[in-house]
MARMAR-56335 format. One record per residue (C-alpha): residue in one letter; x, y, z. Coordinates in pm, whole numbers, padded with zeros to 5 digits, always signed. Example, Ala and Ser with C-alpha at 12.3 -4.5 7.8 and 13.67 -1.06 7.14 Angstrom:
<sites>
a+01230-00450+00780
s+01367-00106+00714
</sites>
This chain:
<sites>
m-03055+01396+00392
g-03191+01046+00339
n-02947+00776+00265
p-02613+00956+00302
h-02363+00930+00021
i-02043+01126+00042
l-01811+01243-00235
a-01471+01259-00062
i-01208+01470-00252
p-00861+01474-00113
f-00564+01697-00236
p-00357+01447-00434
a-00064+01417-00189
q+00010+01142+00070
g-00030+01356+00374
h-00381+01462+00248
v-00515+01125+00118
i-00438+00916+00434
p-00636+01128+00687
l-00933+01185+00451
m-00940+00806+00396
e-00934+00761+00773
l-01248+00989+00811
s-01398+00801+00519
q-01350+00467+00687
y-01480+00580+01013
l-01805+00712+00835
a-01834+00385+00640
k-01838+00198+00976
h-02141+00409+01053
g-02330+00285+00737
i-02247+00592+00513
r-02149+00524+00156
i-01832+00695+00022
t-01722+00773-00325
f-01347+00856-00289
v-01194+01050-00577
n-00820+01035-00661
t-00614+01130-00967
e-00529+00832-01204
g-00165+00815-01106
i-00238+00820-00717
q-00530+00574-00772
k-00293+00305-00914
q-00053+00366-00631
v-00325+00337-00362
i-00471+00022-00511
d-00132-00143-00546
a-00045-00063-00187
l-00387-00203-00079
a-00308-00524-00256
t-00130-00637+00066
k-00418-00570+00287
d-00782-00670+00338
g-00899-00362+00134
i-01135-00088+00246
g-01472-00254+00251
n-01779-00224+00032
q-01890+00108+00165
i-01602+00295-00001
h-01584+00324-00385
l-01259+00439-00534
v-01280+00642-00857
s-01008+00830-01049
i-00985+01148-01268
q-00699+01218-01513
d-00443+01455-01366
g-00319+01565-01710
l+00048+01504-01619
e+00278+01333-01868
s+00521+01160-01618
p+00515+01016-01266
e+00789+01273-01166
d+00560+01560-01240
r+00331+01450-00950
y+00612+01540-00714
q+00643+01893-00845
l+00377+02053-00622
e+00303+02350-00837
k+00279+02160-01160
h+00062+01890-00999
a-00167+02132-00816
e-00211+02357-01133
s-00300+02057-01345
v-00544+01915-01083
l-00707+02261-01044
k-00766+02291-01411
l-00918+01951-01458
f-01084+01853-01128
p-01369+02108-01096
k-01527+02014-01443
k-01463+01643-01397
v-01597+01636-01028
e-01909+01826-01140
e-01968+01582-01426
l-01912+01295-01171
i-02174+01426-00940
e-02422+01463-01231
q-02354+01110-01350
i-02401+00960-00997
n-02718+01177-00922
a-02873+01092-01254
t-02969+00759-01100
d-03275+00705-00879
s-03090+00603-00575
d-02751+00667-00401
k-02728+01026-00494
i-02443+01238-00356
t-02583+01413-00043
c-02252+01578+00084
v-01917+01671-00047
v-01626+01645+00189
a-01330+01808+00024
d-00974+01904+00126
l-00922+02276+00197
m-00715+02311-00122
h-01026+02218-00316
g-01241+02517-00221
w-01416+02502-00563
a-01581+02184-00453
m-01784+02386-00198
e-01896+02609-00471
i-02014+02326-00687
a-02193+02149-00400
a-02367+02473-00293
a-02498+02538-00645
k-02635+02185-00646
g-02786+02215-00309
i-02562+01936-00167
g-02427+01921+00187
r-02080+02064+00231
a-01782+01998+00469
a-01435+02130+00416
f-01152+01919+00563
c-00821+02033+00693
a-00551+01761+00694
a-00305+01987+00866
a-00293+02170+01200
a-00578+02392+01287
t-00307+02670+01316
q-00273+02645+00936
l-00646+02725+00898
a-00605+03014+01141
i-00319+03163+00938
r-00512+03122+00626
s-00819+03290+00771
s-00595+03584+00895
i-00441+03683+00567
q-00590+04020+00559
k-00482+04089+00913
l-00123+03982+00812
i-00139+04234+00529
d-00278+04514+00743
n-00012+04463+01003
g+00265+04487+00736
i+00391+04130+00774
i+00314+04021+00408
d+00244+04198+00082
n-00084+04159-00112
d+00079+03871-00308
g+00194+03690+00003
t+00551+03793-00001
l+00707+03819+00342
i+00806+04186+00427
k+00999+04110+00746
e+01073+03795+00932
q+00965+03822+01294
m+00787+03631+01565
f+00419+03689+01558
q+00103+03586+01741
l-00248+03581+01596
s-00384+03615+01943
t-00250+03619+02300
t-00381+03274+02358
m-00185+03130+02057
s+00189+03045+02071
p+00427+03282+01879
m+00538+03172+01530
n+00800+03269+01290
t+00655+03457+00988
a+00914+03295+00767
h+00753+02962+00852
f+00397+03053+00691
a+00345+02737+00476
w+00329+02903+00135
i+00651+03106+00208
s+00853+02796+00306
i+00736+02579+00018
g+00968+02678-00267
n+01075+02960-00500
k+00891+03290-00547
e+00671+03165-00832
v+00560+02856-00628
q+00486+03070-00327
k+00274+03314-00541
f+00085+03033-00688
f+00001+02875-00354
f-00080+03200-00194
e-00318+03293-00484
n-00496+02957-00422
i-00514+03002-00061
v-00696+03333-00101
r-00932+03194-00361
d-01005+02887-00142
n-01077+03102+00168
r-01373+03261-00024
s-01508+02924-00133
i-01456+02752+00218
n-01701+03015+00368
l-01966+02820+00185
s-01895+02504+00392
e-02141+02393+00655
w-01875+02202+00850
l-01504+02295+00881
l-01350+01969+01006
c-00977+01948+01119
n-00758+01648+01206
s-00657+01800+01544
t-00783+01815+01904
y-00870+02086+02151
d-00577+01975+02376
l-00322+02045+02109
e-00429+02382+01988
p-00685+02534+02239
g-00610+02899+02143
v-00688+02829+01775
f-01023+02673+01863
n-01118+02961+02093
l-01033+03217+01840
f-01201+03030+01550
p-01493+02829+01694
k-01618+02727+01352
i-01324+02484+01311
i-01432+02148+01447
p-01154+01915+01566
i-01218+01543+01496
g-00859+01405+01542
p-00651+01227+01578
l-00777+01025+01280
l-00587+00697+01322
a-00637+00343+01197
s-00556+00224+01551
n-00842+00427+01693
r-01091+00228+01482
l-00902-00102+01535
g-00822-00125+01163
d-00534-00088+00908
t-00414+00223+00748
a-00538+00269+00396
g-00445+00534+00128
s-00069+00486+00130
f+00115+00537-00196
w+00371+00263-00137
p+00330-00103-00012
e+00430-00129+00351
d+00717-00365+00457
f+00587-00550+00748
t+00912-00730+00806
c+01039-00439+01006
l+00793-00525+01286
e+00957-00865+01316
w+01296-00692+01347
l+01152-00461+01624
d+01027-00772+01805
q+01386-00868+01851
q+01493-00530+01997
l+01503-00411+02360
q+01209-00192+02485
q+01258+00171+02403
s+01584+00120+02230
v+01520+00199+01860
i+01541+00529+01674
y+01271+00531+01417
v+01368+00745+01111
a+01122+00847+00841
f+01074+01174+00641
g+00747+01136+00475
s+00666+01132+00112
m+00826+01452-00023
t+01172+01510+00154
i+01465+01486-00080
f+01827+01457+00050
n+02146+01540-00144
q+02461+01316-00112
t+02619+01513+00157
q+02320+01543+00390
f+02236+01175+00349
q+02589+01074+00438
e+02576+01283+00753
l+02250+01132+00847
a+02383+00784+00794
m+02706+00846+00986
g+02513+01020+01262
l+02293+00710+01309
e+02611+00495+01309
l+02771+00713+01573
s+02468+00704+01793
n+02547+00343+01888
k+02178+00269+01903
p+01961+00038+01689
f+01756+00219+01426
l+01490+00155+01174
v+01512+00392+00870
v+01261+00445+00592
v+01446+00506+00251
r+01182+00578-00018
p+01293+00487-00371
d+01302+00855-00466
i+01448+01004-00140
t+01805+00931-00260
k+01820+01127-00588
g+02178+01204-00669
i+02312+00976-00400
n+02573+00722-00502
d+02414+00380-00502
a+02746+00228-00386
y+02749+00450-00079
l+02393+00341-00001
k+02487-00027-00040
g+02785+00021+00173
f+02576+00188+00444
q+02336-00103+00443
e+02611-00347+00479
r+02781-00167+00772
i+02458-00143+00980
t+02332-00492+00936
t+02394-00578+01303
r+02179-00296+01447
g+02000-00113+01163
y+01708-00200+00934
i+01610-00024+00620
v+01273-00039+00453
s+01133+00157+00147
w+00804+00226+00337
a+00694+00126+00680
p+00347+00045+00848
q+00413+00361+01047
q+00137+00359+01307
k+00222+00004+01389
v+00580+00093+01423
l+00519+00384+01646
e+00303+00186+01886
h+00571-00092+01905
p+00732-00098+02265
s+01082-00108+02121
i+01061+00250+01980
a+01254+00507+02173
c+01209+00810+01955
f+01097+00938+01616
l+01339+01129+01390
s+01075+01285+01174
h+01019+01561+00908
c+00721+01674+01125
g+00445+01633+00875
w+00112+01660+01051
n+00017+01297+01008
s+00354+01183+01149
t+00324+01439+01424
m-00031+01312+01514
e+00093+00943+01496
g+00390+01002+01720
i+00230+01201+01985
s-00068+00958+01987
n+00175+00685+02095
g+00372+00890+02338
v+00693+00883+02139
p+00937+01187+02182
f+01058+01358+01860
l+01383+01456+01690
c+01258+01735+01442
w+01396+01762+01094
p+01131+01964+00906
y+01169+01996+00525
f+00915+02256+00401
g+00550+02390+00415
d+00377+02357+00762
q+00651+02133+00901
m+00836+02419+01059
n+00532+02529+01257
n+00468+02158+01365
e+00823+02156+01489
n+00757+02463+01698
y+00467+02287+01864
i+00670+01976+01927
c+00969+02156+02080
n+00843+02481+02228
v+00472+02430+02308
w+00420+02065+02394
k+00785+02011+02472
v+00796+01658+02353
g+01092+01678+02130
l+01420+01853+02021
g+01525+02023+01702
f+01860+02006+01513
n+02104+02302+01445
r+02256+02332+01109
d+02605+02430+01039
e+02717+02715+00807
r+02648+02505+00495
g+02291+02434+00613
i+02379+02074+00689
i+02281+01873+00995
t+02606+01711+01083
r+02674+01358+01208
e+02805+01504+01550
e+02477+01714+01578
i+02274+01399+01523
k+02468+01198+01777
t+02447+01479+02038
k+02070+01524+01999
v+01995+01155+02009
e+02179+01131+02340
e+02020+01442+02478
l+01668+01325+02392
l+01702+00981+02515
n+01817+01113+02854
n+01552+01377+02876
e+01292+01231+03116
k+01081+01554+03102
c+01031+01497+02721
k+00937+01145+02786
t+00687+01231+03056
n+00531+01512+02854
a+00491+01273+02557
l+00306+01020+02760
d+00082+01280+02925
l-00007+01420+02575
k-00071+01070+02456
e-00331+01013+02735
r-00504+01350+02662
l-00536+01257+02290
m-00674+00919+02362
c-00933+01070+02592
s-01046+01286+02304
v-01132+00994+02079
r-01285+00774+02348
e-01667+00769+02403
g-01766+01108+02561
g-01437+01281+02436
r-01464+01603+02250
s-01328+01467+01910
y-01560+01164+01963
n-01857+01384+02013
n-01784+01604+01722
l-01759+01305+01488
k-02083+01169+01633
h-02263+01495+01566
f-02132+01500+01206
v-02267+01152+01145
e-02603+01259+01295
w-02620+01552+01071
l-02521+01339+00743
k-02814+01095+00830
a-03068+01367+00927
</sites>
């Protein structure tokens, strides 16, 4: 391909931007130039967050495209955000490629795009440019997407993606059973949102068939049944800053490093780390139960409370909670999560089970308390609790609330569960082997770089 120049196009959400940025930084270390495309709103957030760090090097060039949204709040409404991006991005990206390739050097030689941007594979194919689709989620999500016709034929979903009957289901005998109600598009919101995302999945499936590489932030060890069933999916994970001895980039919020100083003062394996990603929202009742449950646990805890996670929650209550827990609790608006999880004082991770958080936790041998919110997080919880057996889930009461007593009980149960701890450390070692020289993910990435430079 000559001098490789990649156009990287993430889906504009935190859980998609960070892993594609990790892949981009890995490729940049191997002399490959990257043009990384964000929406204008997200671009500003990423640059503001990077202001506290050393940056991303000269090989990665950040560019932005208008997202057509009128307010920052609209960017947290998945359907509105995705619909706006899908209307604007294809034309703007094509124009960007033409603009870059009009020069005599540094032409775009390969497009690496998120699965939710299948149209990018069509544009690249039409222009004779290399193509790699990137899955920021578990390979299981790819397997489900690829099996939609099978799900329709088996009477599990309708042609529009609507669930016909909730049941446990296996795509193959080598894959773990999953609850059909936990398919990502079904657990993402109301009927209109479900229909919108299902239609886009079907459309993207056709486009992704044009890809020459189908890369996934996972490993053979985590999902062997999927990779046996779908050999085209190439695992290259876990994509972590710690694996390349660097800092995380692509965060939407500045990280508060003071929490690491606080962790230094705690006993080894004593702290509950609590973080719910970039999208989870709590009402007043559930947040109060979470706060009281952490207090009742009688353990030190580090909690990430995003500025927008507490919508509808009384500020006086939040202030009172902060005052009550000063002796053994610490609150930040955003944490350097990979550095937190590798800290020796961390005992467990109370998490929403987003795939990035899941990969970061298991890569550090940390047991989980699972609190999924939507999308693929329910299936990730299934892996954590039932397949890898490195964590426990919560039970909700008749109101759908996870109570303070349930939180206290599960904290005690997990911290006394030596089997979970042993399984977590064993899984960590297997994942680290995959990214070391000679490991399967290491070799897959190496072959991808060789292909880019051929």
